[in-house]
C-alpha positions in Angstrom: -19.2 -18.4 -23.3 -20.8 -20.7 -20.8 -20.0 -20.2 -17.1 -17.9 -23.4 -16.6 -15.8 -22.8 -19.7 -15.4 -19.1 -18.8 -14.2 -19.9 -15.2 -11.8 -22.5 -16.6 -10.3 -20.0 -19.1 -10.0 -17.4 -16.4 -8.1 -19.8 -14.1 -5.7 -20.6 -17.0 -4.9 -16.9 -17.1 -3.4 -16.7 -20.6 -5.8 -14.0 -21.9 -5.3 -12.0 -18.7 -1.5 -12.0 -19.0 -1.9 -10.5 -22.5 -3.8 -7.6 -20.9 -2.1 -7.1 -17.6 1.4 -8.5 -17.9 3.1 -11.5 -16.4 3.4 -10.3 -12.7 1.9 -13.2 -10.8 0.3 -11.1 -8.1 -1.4 -8.8 -10.7 -2.7 -11.8 -12.7 -4.0 -13.5 -9.5 -5.9 -10.3 -8.6 -7.4 -10.1 -12.1 -8.4 -13.8 -11.9 -10.3 -13.0 -8.7 -11.8 -9.9 -10.4 -13.1 -11.7 -13.4 -14.3 -14.8 -11.5 -16.3 -12.6 -9.2 -18.0 -10.9 -12.1 -19.1 -14.3 -13.5 -20.7 -15.2 -10.2 -22.3 -11.7 -9.9 -23.7 -12.0 -13.4 -25.5 -15.2 -12.6 -26.7 -13.9 -9.2 -28.0 -10.5 -10.5 -29.3 -11.4 -13.9 -29.5 -15.2 -14.0 -27.1 -15.5 -17.0 -24.6 -18.4 -17.2 -23.6 -17.4 -20.8 -21.7 -14.1 -21.2 -18.7 -12.4 -22.7 -16.0 -10.2 -21.2 -14.9 -6.8 -22.5 -11.9 -4.7 -21.4 -11.2 -1.0 -22.2 -8.0 0.7 -21.0 -7.5 4.1 -19.6 -5.1 6.3 -21.4 -2.1 8.5 -20.7 -1.4 11.6 -22.7 2.3 11.7 -23.4 2.5 14.7 -25.8 0.2 17.4 -27.0 -1.6 18.9 -24.0 -5.0 20.4 -25.2 -4.0 20.3 -28.9 -6.6 17.8 -30.2 -9.6 20.1 -30.0 -7.9 22.6 -32.3 -7.0 19.9 -34.8 -3.5 19.4 -33.6 -1.2 16.4 -33.0 -1.0 14.2 -29.9 1.0 11.3 -28.6 -0.8 9.0 -26.3 -0.8 5.4 -25.0 -3.3 2.9 -23.6 -2.5 1.9 -20.0 -3.0 -1.2 -17.9 -5.7 0.3 -15.7 -9.0 -0.7 -17.4 -12.8 -0.9 -17.2 -14.0 -4.5 -17.4 -17.5 -5.5 -18.3 -19.3 -8.8 -18.5 -22.3 -8.6 -20.8 -24.9 -10.7 -22.7 -27.9 -9.8 -24.9 -31.3 -9.8 -23.1 -33.6 -9.9 -26.1 -35.1 -6.4 -25.4 -34.3 -2.8 -26.2 -33.2 -2.0 -22.7 -29.6 -1.8 -21.5 -29.4 -2.8 -17.8 -26.2 -1.9 -16.0 -24.7 -2.6 -12.6 -21.6 -0.5 -12.2 -19.8 -1.6 -9.0 -19.8 1.2 -6.5 -22.7 3.0 -8.1 -26.5 2.6 -8.3 -28.0 0.2 -10.8 -29.6 1.8 -13.9 -31.3 1.1 -17.2 -31.4 2.8 -20.6 -34.3 2.5 -22.9 -33.0 2.3 -26.5 -36.3 3.3 -27.9 -35.5 6.8 -26.8 -32.3 8.0 -28.4 -32.5 11.8 -28.1 -30.3 14.0 -25.9 -31.7 15.0 -22.6 -30.1 17.9 -20.6 -31.4 16.4 -17.3 -29.3 13.4 -18.1 -26.0 15.3 -18.7 -22.9 14.0 -17.0 -24.3 10.6 -16.4 -23.4 7.1 -17.6 -26.9 6.8 -19.0 -26.3 9.6 -21.3 -23.2 8.0 -22.7 -24.9 4.7 -23.4 -27.8 6.5 -25.1 -25.4 8.6 -27.2 -23.3 5.7 -28.3 -26.4 3.7 -29.3 -27.9 6.8 -31.1 -24.8 7.3 -33.2 -24.5 3.6 -34.0 -28.0 3.5 -35.2 -27.6 6.6 -37.3 -24.6 5.0 -39.0 -26.5 1.8 -39.8 -25.2 -0.5 -37.1 -27.5 -2.8 -35.2 -28.3 -2.1 -31.5 -30.1 -4.1 -28.9 -30.5 -4.5 -25.2 -28.1 -6.2 -22.9 -27.4 -6.9 -19.3 -23.9 -6.0 -18.0 -21.8 -5.5 -14.9 -19.0 -3.0 -15.1 -16.0 -3.0 -12.8 -13.9 0.1 -13.1 -10.1 0.1 -12.6 -9.9 3.6 -14.2 -10.5 6.0 -11.2 -12.8 8.9 -11.9 -10.9 12.2 -11.9 -7.6 10.4 -12.3 -6.7 12.0 -15.6 -6.6 8.5 -17.2 -9.9 9.2 -18.9 -12.5 7.1 -17.3 -15.3 8.5 -19.4 -13.6 7.9 -22.7 -12.7 4.4 -21.6 -16.4 3.7 -20.7 -17.7 5.1 -24.0 -15.5 2.9 -26.2 -16.2 0.0 -23.8 -19.9 0.4 -24.6 -19.1 0.7 -28.3 -17.2 -2.6 -28.2 -20.1 -4.3 -26.5 -22.5 -3.2 -29.1 -20.0 -4.1 -31.8 -19.4 -7.7 -30.7 -22.9 -8.5 -29.3 -24.8 -7.2 -32.3 -22.4 -6.5 -35.2 -20.0 -9.4 -35.3 -17.2 -7.1 -34.0 -16.9 -5.1 -37.2 -16.8 -1.6 -35.6 -13.5 0.0 -36.5 -11.5 1.3 -33.5 -11.2 4.8 -34.8 -14.9 5.0 -35.6 -15.7 3.6 -32.1 -13.6 6.6 -30.8 -15.5 9.1 -32.9 -18.8 7.6 -31.7 -17.7 8.0 -28.1 -16.7 11.6 -28.7 -20.2 12.2 -30.3 -21.9 10.8 -27.2 -19.7 12.9 -24.8 -20.3 16.1 -26.8 -24.0 15.9 -27.5 -25.5 13.6 -24.9 -23.1 14.0 -21.9 -22.8 17.7 -22.4 -19.0 18.0 -22.3 -16.9 19.5 -25.1 -13.9 17.3 -25.8 -11.5 16.4 -28.5 -10.9 13.0 -29.8 -7.6 12.0 -28.3 -8.9 10.2 -25.2 -11.3 8.0 -27.0 -8.9 7.1 -29.8 -6.1 6.2 -27.4 -8.5 4.0 -25.4 -10.0 2.4 -28.4 -6.9 1.7 -30.5 -4.4 0.7 -27.8 -0.6 0.8 -27.7 1.5 3.9 -28.1 0.1 6.0 -30.9 0.4 9.4 -32.4 -2.7 11.0 -33.8 -3.0 13.9 -36.3 -6.3 15.6 -36.2 -5.7 18.0 -39.2 -8.9 16.4 -40.7 -10.9 15.4 -37.5 -13.3 13.4 -39.6 -10.4 11.2 -40.7 -7.7 11.4 -38.0 -4.4 9.9 -39.0 -3.5 7.3 -36.4 0.0 5.9 -36.4 1.6 3.3 -34.0 4.9 4.3 -32.5 7.4 1.5 -32.1 9.1 2.2 -28.8 9.5 0.0 -25.7 9.5 2.2 -22.5 10.3 -0.8 -20.3 13.7 -1.1 -21.9 14.6 2.5 -20.8 14.7 1.5 -17.1 12.3 4.4 -16.4 8.9 4.0 -14.8 5.8 5.9 -16.1 4.2 7.2 -12.9 0.8 8.9 -12.7 0.1 10.6 -9.4 -3.5 11.4 -8.4 -3.5 14.6 -6.4 -7.1 14.1 -5.4 -8.5 17.2 -7.0 -12.2 17.4 -7.8 -13.3 17.7 -11.4 -17.0 18.3 -10.6 -17.1 22.0 -11.0 -14.5 22.5 -13.7 -16.5 22.2 -16.9 -16.3 26.0 -17.5 -12.5 25.8 -17.0 -12.2 23.0 -19.6 -14.6 24.7 -22.0 -12.5 27.9 -21.9 -9.5 26.2 -23.4 -10.8 25.4 -26.8 -12.9 28.6 -26.7 -9.9 30.8 -26.1 -7.8 29.1 -28.8 -10.5 29.2 -31.4 -11.2 32.8 -30.5 -7.6 33.7 -31.5 -7.9 31.6 -34.7 -11.1 33.5 -35.6 -9.3 36.8 -35.3 -6.8 35.5 -37.8 -9.5 34.4 -40.2 -9.3 30.7 -39.3 -11.5 28.1 -37.7 -8.9 26.5 -35.5 -5.2 27.1 -34.5 -4.0 24.2 -36.6 -4.7 26.4 -39.7 -2.5 29.3 -38.3 1.2 29.3 -38.9 3.3 29.9 -35.8 5.0 33.0 -37.2 1.6 34.3 -38.3 0.5 34.1 -34.6 3.6 35.8 -33.3 3.4 38.6 -35.8 -0.3 39.2 -34.9 0.1 39.4 -31.1 0.2 43.3 -31.0 -3.0 43.5 -32.9 -4.7 40.7 -31.0 -4.4 42.4 -27.6 -7.7 44.0 -26.8 -9.6 41.8 -29.3 -9.0 38.6 -27.3 -7.7 38.2 -23.7 -4.0 37.9 -22.9 -4.7 34.4 -21.6 -6.2 33.4 -25.0 -3.0 34.6 -26.7 -0.8 32.6 -24.3 -2.9 29.5 -24.8 -2.5 29.9 -28.6 1.3 30.2 -28.1 1.1 26.9 -26.1 -0.8 25.2 -28.8 1.7 26.1 -31.5 4.6 24.9 -29.4 3.1 21.7 -28.2 1.7 20.8 -31.6 5.2 21.1 -33.2 6.7 19.3 -30.2 4.6 16.1 -30.7 6.2 15.5 -34.1 9.7 16.0 -32.6 8.8 13.6 -29.7 7.7 10.9 -32.1 10.9 11.4 -34.1 13.0 11.2 -31.0 11.4 7.9 -29.9 11.7 6.4 -33.4 15.4 7.3 -33.3 15.6 5.8 -29.7 16.8 9.2 -28.4 15.1 9.0 -25.0 17.0 11.9 -23.5 15.7 14.3 -26.2 12.2 12.9 -25.6 12.5 13.6 -21.8 13.6 17.1 -22.5 10.5 17.8 -24.6 8.3 16.3 -21.9 9.7 18.9 -19.5 9.2 21.7 -22.1 5.6 20.6 -22.6 5.1 20.8 -18.8 6.5 24.3 -18.6 4.4 25.4 -21.5 1.2 24.0 -19.9 1.9 25.8 -16.6 3.1 29.2 -18.1 1.0 29.5 -21.2 -1.9 27.1 -21.3 -2.6 27.8 -17.6 -4.4 24.6 -16.9 -2.5 23.6 -13.7 -5.0 25.1 -11.3 -8.5 26.6 -11.7 -8.6 30.4 -12.0 -11.8 30.3 -9.9 -9.9 28.8 -7.0 -6.2 29.7 -7.1 -5.7 28.6 -3.5 -6.3 25.0 -4.5 -3.0 24.0 -6.2 -2.6 20.2 -5.8 -1.1 19.8 -9.2 1.3 22.7 -8.7 2.4 21.1 -5.4 2.9 17.7 -7.1 5.0 19.3 -9.8 7.1 21.1 -7.2 7.7 17.9 -5.3 8.6 16.1 -8.5 11.2 18.7 -9.2 12.6 18.3 -5.7 12.7 14.5 -6.0 14.1 14.2 -9.6 16.3 17.3 -10.0 17.7 17.1 -13.5 16.7 13.5 -14.0 13.6 12.2 -15.7 10.7 14.5 -16.6 7.3 15.5 -15.3 4.3 17.5 -16.4 0.6 18.1 -15.9 -1.4 15.2 -17.2 -4.6 15.3 -19.3 -7.1 18.0 -18.9 -5.5 19.6 -15.9 -6.9 22.0 -13.3 -7.2 19.1 -10.9 -6.4 15.4 -10.9 -3.0 14.0 -12.0 0.5 14.6 -13.0 2.8 12.4 -15.1 6.4 11.6 -14.5 9.1 9.5 -16.1 11.2 8.3 -13.2 14.5 6.5 -13.4 14.7 3.2 -11.5 17.3 4.5 -9.1 15.0 7.4 -8.0 11.6 5.5 -8.0 11.5 4.8 -4.3 12.6 8.4 -3.5 10.0 9.8 -5.8 7.1 7.8 -4.3 8.3 8.6 -0.8 8.3 12.3 -1.7 4.8 12.4 -3.1 2.6 9.9 -1.3 2.9 11.4 2.2 1.2 14.5 0.7 -1.4 12.9 -1.6 -2.0 9.5 0.1 -0.6 6.0 0.0 -1.2 4.3 -3.3 -1.7 7.5 -5.2 1.4 7.0 -7.3 0.4 4.5 -10.1 3.3 2.8 -11.9 1.9 2.0 -15.3 2.8 0.4 -18.5 1.6 0.9 -22.1 -0.7 -2.0 -23.1 -0.9 -3.0 -26.7 -4.7 -3.7 -26.7 -7.4 -1.1 -27.0 -11.1 -1.6 -26.2 -11.6 -5.3 -26.9 -13.6 -8.4 -26.4 -11.5 -10.6 -24.1 -10.7 -13.7 -26.1 -10.5 -16.6 -23.6 
């Protein structure tokens, strides 16, 4: 879309309200955000014709570390997003300005993994392009500017949001927007596993790509079953609050890798590939014989998997029956299981650093028997999630922010759109 038409559409704000809600202050901030990207695109790349793309972060609501063992999850796209303005440049080079970071380029003539590029945005773009090309989709160079509203290390999955954002750009600029959202998620996972160097499941990418509140069953990871869950959290009077405890994820790759490794190690002892193939009673009966063959931690994590995997189905059922109290009880159960059995609340290598544990303790003090709270996402550092009744919201924020910093409690809502081209 040409610059003048784009700025006019941004000023009207209808497309932005669809993504960010009707709060006037929020929409005004987004208008300024998008308009500044238009100006920056022309200044940095000389383009007056471009398109906008938005990719949300995600919140994991049920199923903590179940996806990588082919389990079930409950997740939602949130209103914090990555936004990109992009246009083809007629080459095979992707040029990226990511606000707050150094400018970089990716040559699409080279689509092989490079260990020296692990844990970089370059590797993710290269990986997404490589998989698209393998699957027969068109790829090409483009210039883009990315503005991230999904904080790194926030537990809202900034990397997955970025991956499916890039997939959406390739889809709309070169393939008439025909890339299926679930396939876009699978391509993002491929890029993160092989090119970024981080083992991960598929939940984060799917939630970001599909949008809304969804449950995903990964029994067949090549064909995950994605189902929309019809439930309006706003009507409950509760706020979904994500608190960033400020922990650093930089040195936690081994901790994250140990989770699927431990779980799959237990499954292997029982003649299976993953824990989804193991019946809960089979695991319980085998515990005496498992000790000494795998670690006690691995057994505890397997117990967590079986409990949380079954809990997701019950959470979905409770929401569909509009039984919010039963849902909240299961959120608390999931939180206890993650702390006691899955043990991903603080790193074993640094037990003195327990920001998440402290945030959970403060949540308990603030909420008492009301609402629910749990570790959020990968764990070890980063964020917690809480469902806070309106009457306690101010008390909750006042209890946590003096410890973790002003503005660290994010009040979110589930947005219906996934990773999309913004239709002005």
